[in-house]
C-alpha positions as CSV (number, residue, x, y, z in Angstrom):
1,M,80.5,134.6,-112.3
2,A,80.0,131.0,-112.8
3,L,82.7,128.5,-113.9
4,G,83.6,128.1,-117.4
5,T,85.6,128.8,-120.5
6,F,86.4,132.1,-122.4
7,S,84.6,131.8,-125.8
8,W,87.1,132.6,-128.0
9,L,89.6,130.0,-126.3
10,P,90.0,126.6,-128.7
11,D,88.1,123.6,-128.0
12,E,90.7,121.6,-129.1
13,L,94.6,122.2,-129.0
14,T,96.3,122.2,-132.5
15,M,99.6,120.0,-132.6
16,Q,101.8,123.0,-132.1
17,Q,99.7,124.1,-129.3
18,H,100.4,120.7,-127.9
19,I,104.5,120.9,-129.0
20,A,104.5,123.8,-127.0
21,R,102.6,123.0,-124.2
22,Y,105.2,119.9,-123.2
23,F,108.0,121.8,-124.2
24,C,107.1,124.3,-121.4
25,L,106.9,121.1,-118.8
26,V,110.0,120.0,-120.2
27,L,111.7,123.6,-119.3
28,E,109.4,123.3,-115.7
29,S,111.1,119.8,-115.1
30,I,114.3,121.2,-115.6
31,W,114.1,123.9,-113.6
32,I,112.9,121.6,-110.9
33,C,116.1,119.4,-111.6
34,S,118.6,122.4,-111.6
35,Q,117.1,123.9,-108.2
36,G,117.1,120.1,-106.4
37,L,120.6,119.8,-106.8
38,I,121.1,122.9,-105.2
39,V,119.2,122.0,-102.0
40,Y,121.0,118.7,-102.1
41,S,124.2,120.0,-102.7
42,I,123.8,122.3,-99.5
43,W,123.1,119.1,-97.5
44,R,125.5,116.8,-99.2
45,H,129.0,118.5,-98.2
46,K,127.5,119.9,-94.9
47,I,127.4,123.7,-95.2
48,R,127.9,125.4,-91.7
49,F,124.3,126.8,-91.2
50,D,123.9,130.2,-90.0
51,Y,120.8,132.5,-89.6
52,E,120.9,133.6,-93.2
53,L,121.8,130.6,-94.4
54,T,119.3,128.8,-93.1
55,I,116.8,131.2,-94.1
56,N,117.9,130.8,-97.5
57,C,118.1,127.1,-97.5
58,I,114.3,127.5,-96.5
59,I,113.4,129.2,-99.3
60,L,114.7,127.4,-101.8
61,F,112.9,124.1,-100.3
62,F,109.9,125.7,-100.6
63,D,110.5,127.2,-104.0
64,F,111.3,123.8,-105.1
65,L,108.2,122.3,-103.4
66,F,106.0,125.0,-105.4
67,C,107.8,124.0,-108.7
68,L,107.3,120.6,-108.5
69,T,103.1,121.4,-107.3
70,V,103.2,123.4,-110.8
71,F,104.9,120.9,-112.8
72,V,102.1,117.7,-111.8
73,W,99.5,120.7,-112.0
74,S,100.4,121.3,-115.4
75,I,100.8,117.2,-116.4
76,Y,97.3,117.0,-114.9
77,T,95.8,119.9,-116.4
78,A,97.3,118.5,-119.8
79,V,95.4,115.6,-119.8
80,E,92.2,117.1,-118.3
81,G,91.8,120.4,-120.1
82,Q,91.8,123.9,-118.5
83,S,88.6,125.7,-117.1
84,K,88.9,129.3,-116.5
85,L,88.9,128.8,-113.1
86,T,91.9,126.1,-113.2
87,C,94.3,128.3,-115.2
88,Q,93.7,131.4,-113.3
89,I,94.5,129.0,-110.0
90,Q,97.3,127.3,-112.0
91,G,98.7,130.6,-112.8
92,T,98.7,132.3,-109.3
93,I,100.5,129.0,-108.3
94,T,102.9,129.7,-110.8
95,L,103.7,133.2,-110.5
96,F,103.7,132.4,-107.0
97,T,106.7,130.1,-107.9
98,L,108.2,132.5,-110.1
99,S,108.8,135.5,-107.4
100,M,110.1,132.9,-104.8
101,F,112.3,131.2,-107.6
102,I,113.6,135.3,-107.5
103,F,113.6,135.3,-104.2
104,G,115.4,132.7,-103.3
105,T,118.2,133.1,-105.8
106,S,118.5,137.0,-104.9
107,L,119.7,135.3,-101.5
108,L,121.5,132.9,-102.6
109,S,123.5,134.8,-104.8
110,S,124.2,137.2,-101.8
111,Y,126.1,135.5,-99.6
112,R,127.9,133.4,-102.0
113,H,131.1,135.3,-101.7
114,V,131.0,135.0,-97.5
115,K,131.8,131.1,-97.7
116,V,132.9,131.0,-101.2
117,K,135.0,128.0,-100.1
118,Q,132.0,125.6,-99.0
119,F,129.8,127.3,-102.4
120,K,132.5,126.6,-104.1
121,K,131.6,123.0,-104.0
122,I,128.0,124.1,-105.6
123,P,128.9,123.7,-109.4
124,D,128.4,126.7,-110.9
125,I,127.0,125.4,-114.0
126,C,123.7,125.1,-112.2
127,F,123.6,128.8,-112.0
128,V,125.2,129.6,-115.9
129,L,123.9,127.1,-118.0
130,I,120.7,126.1,-116.3
131,F,118.7,128.8,-114.7
132,I,119.6,131.7,-116.6
133,P,118.6,129.4,-119.7
134,V,115.7,128.0,-118.7
135,T,114.3,131.4,-117.5
136,I,115.1,133.4,-121.0
137,L,113.4,130.2,-122.5
138,L,110.4,130.0,-120.3
139,G,110.0,133.9,-120.8
140,I,109.9,133.9,-124.7
141,L,107.6,130.7,-125.0
142,Y,105.0,132.7,-122.4
143,I,105.3,135.9,-124.6
144,W,104.8,133.7,-127.5
145,A,101.7,131.8,-126.3
146,A,100.6,135.2,-124.8
147,T,100.7,137.0,-128.5
148,N,99.1,133.9,-130.3
149,N,96.0,133.8,-127.6
150,W,97.3,130.3,-126.6
151,Y,96.1,131.2,-122.8
152,T,95.6,127.1,-122.4
153,V,99.2,126.6,-123.5
154,T,100.6,128.3,-120.2
155,A,99.0,129.2,-117.0
156,S,101.1,132.2,-116.1
157,S,100.5,134.4,-119.7
158,Y,96.8,133.5,-118.9
159,C,96.5,134.5,-115.5
160,M,99.0,137.8,-116.4
161,L,96.7,138.5,-119.1
162,S,93.3,137.3,-118.5
163,P,92.2,140.4,-117.0
164,L,93.0,142.5,-120.0
165,E,90.3,140.6,-122.2
166,G,89.3,142.5,-125.0
167,T,92.5,144.9,-125.6
168,S,94.1,145.3,-128.2
169,P,96.9,142.6,-129.2
170,R,99.7,145.5,-129.8
171,V,98.8,146.4,-126.1
172,L,98.7,142.9,-124.7
173,F,102.5,142.1,-126.8
174,G,103.7,145.6,-125.5
175,L,102.7,144.4,-121.8
176,A,104.0,141.0,-122.3
177,I,107.7,142.0,-123.3
178,V,107.9,144.7,-121.0
179,M,107.4,142.3,-118.1
180,G,109.5,140.0,-119.9
181,I,112.4,142.2,-120.1
182,V,111.7,143.1,-116.7
183,C,112.1,139.7,-115.5
184,V,115.2,138.4,-117.5
185,L,117.2,141.6,-116.8
186,A,116.5,141.4,-113.1
187,T,117.9,137.5,-113.4
188,I,120.9,138.3,-115.2
189,F,122.0,141.2,-113.2
190,N,121.6,138.9,-110.1
191,Y,123.8,136.0,-111.5
192,S,126.7,138.4,-113.4
193,S,127.0,140.9,-109.9
194,I,127.8,138.1,-108.3
195,M,129.9,136.1,-110.5
196,H,131.7,139.5,-110.7
197,F,132.0,140.3,-107.0
198,S,133.2,136.2,-106.4
199,F,135.7,136.1,-109.1
200,S,137.2,139.4,-108.4
201,F,137.0,139.8,-104.9
202,I,137.5,136.6,-103.9
203,S,140.9,135.7,-106.1
204,H,141.8,138.7,-104.7
205,Y,141.6,138.6,-101.3
206,N,141.6,134.7,-100.1
207,F,139.8,134.2,-97.0
208,D,142.2,131.5,-95.8
209,Q,144.4,133.0,-93.1
210,D,147.1,130.3,-93.7
211,A,147.4,131.7,-97.3
212,M,147.4,135.5,-96.2
213,Q,150.4,137.0,-96.4
214,S,150.1,140.2,-94.4
215,T,147.7,141.4,-91.7
216,S,147.1,144.3,-93.7
217,N,145.5,142.4,-96.2
218,F,143.9,140.6,-93.9
219,N,142.4,143.3,-92.5
220,S,141.5,145.1,-95.6
221,A,139.3,142.3,-96.7
222,I,137.5,141.8,-93.8
223,K,136.6,145.5,-93.8
224,A,135.2,145.4,-97.2
225,R,133.7,142.2,-96.4
226,N,131.7,143.8,-93.7
227,V,131.0,146.8,-95.6
228,S,129.3,144.5,-98.2
229,R,127.7,142.6,-95.7
230,S,125.6,145.7,-93.9
231,M,124.3,146.6,-97.4
232,M,123.5,143.1,-98.4
233,M,121.7,142.9,-95.0
234,F,119.8,146.0,-95.5
235,R,118.6,145.2,-99.4
236,G,117.4,141.6,-98.1
237,S,115.5,143.7,-95.5
238,C,113.6,145.4,-98.1
239,V,113.9,142.4,-100.4
240,I,111.7,140.8,-97.9
241,L,109.3,144.0,-97.2
242,L,108.6,143.9,-101.4
243,Y,108.4,139.8,-101.3
244,L,105.5,140.1,-98.7
245,M,103.5,143.1,-100.8
246,T,104.1,140.5,-103.8
247,I,102.7,137.5,-102.7
248,V,100.0,138.6,-100.4
249,P,97.6,139.2,-103.5
250,Q,99.0,136.5,-105.3
251,L,97.7,134.3,-102.1
252,L,94.3,136.4,-101.8
253,T,93.6,135.3,-105.4
254,C,94.0,131.9,-104.9
255,L,92.3,131.4,-102.2
256,Y,89.6,133.7,-103.4
257,S,89.4,131.2,-106.5
258,I,89.5,128.0,-104.4
259,I,86.8,129.0,-101.2
260,T,84.2,130.3,-103.6
261,L,84.2,128.8,-106.9
262,E,84.5,132.2,-109.2
263,I,87.0,134.2,-110.3
264,A,89.0,137.1,-108.4
265,P,87.7,140.5,-109.3
266,V,89.4,142.3,-111.9
267,W,91.8,144.7,-109.7
268,L,92.9,142.1,-107.2
269,Q,93.8,140.1,-110.8
270,L,95.9,143.2,-112.0
271,Y,97.7,143.6,-108.7
272,A,98.5,140.5,-107.9
273,S,99.9,139.6,-111.7
274,S,101.5,143.0,-111.7
275,S,103.1,143.2,-108.3
276,V,105.6,140.3,-110.1
277,S,107.3,142.7,-112.4
278,V,107.3,145.9,-109.7
279,Y,109.0,143.9,-107.7
280,C,111.7,142.6,-110.3
281,G,112.4,146.3,-111.3
282,V,112.8,147.2,-107.6
283,N,115.3,144.1,-106.7
284,L,116.7,145.0,-109.9
285,A,117.3,148.3,-108.7
286,C,118.8,147.2,-105.8
287,M,121.0,145.4,-107.1
288,L,122.4,147.9,-108.8
289,A,122.5,150.2,-105.6
290,L,124.6,147.1,-104.2
291,N,126.6,146.5,-107.2
292,A,127.7,150.0,-106.7
293,Q,128.7,150.2,-103.1
294,V,130.9,146.5,-103.9
295,R,132.8,148.0,-106.5
296,K,133.6,151.0,-104.2
297,A,134.6,148.1,-101.0
298,I,136.5,146.6,-103.4
299,K,138.7,149.9,-104.3
300,K,139.2,150.4,-101.3
301,C,140.8,147.1,-100.3
302,I,143.1,147.9,-103.3
303,L,144.1,151.5,-102.4
304,Y,144.7,149.6,-98.6
305,E,146.8,147.3,-99.9
306,N,148.9,149.5,-102.1
307,V,149.1,152.1,-98.7
308,Y,150.9,149.6,-96.7
């Protein structure tokens, strides 16, 4: 298929479309700054690195790097205009960034409780007031743009829905709503679960040995921590496997377009676009299972302490 644009795309953007485009760029810039703040905080406060934390910092670094790439590319295409191929490449990178964002924050949330004293130096405002609202706002903007056929406004909605060209607007709207809800729920559950775990578990069992009033209290805390860590390691292994299954088709789609200068096959586009929502859904299920195990561990600790 030769390069070109869809016939139903407007030749010139209206004022509303320009506003939507640059509003999206502002949100993406906030997204970049918030992730950069986390990476800086980890480096600035010299948090003790171990195997898990090192992997997480690498993930966050690449997450930040790809967000920056998408942001710069969005500015470029906002000035130069977007062809069909450019939209697909940018959309693939955007989806790649989205999956990196969910994967990185999921790992980060998994052991905020393990080194809670060090991670307290990273302001929780990054998680509560920046990540979740920006993610929700981006999701709303993408759905709004997709339902108005403004695929030149946001590359993500273009890449996710372009294989379905000619489909009923109601079907597109329903698909966008479902994918948006799954992504938002996965993000919210990741943060709400770790907040619940951090404040209920750590506040009840301080890992500072000088503050321990009894050996039983310390032992029960260690037992619960080992249970939760083993569950998180199992969940982490599943997430890494799912992540590889998610990112490979996206990279193949992008490389196919760059090397052949043609649009990737429809089946590959569909698989690449749907893999993100599948990953979010499975990640959400794993998080719910982990929450159940964590609550059991907390109850065991409380019972253990009451007995002794």
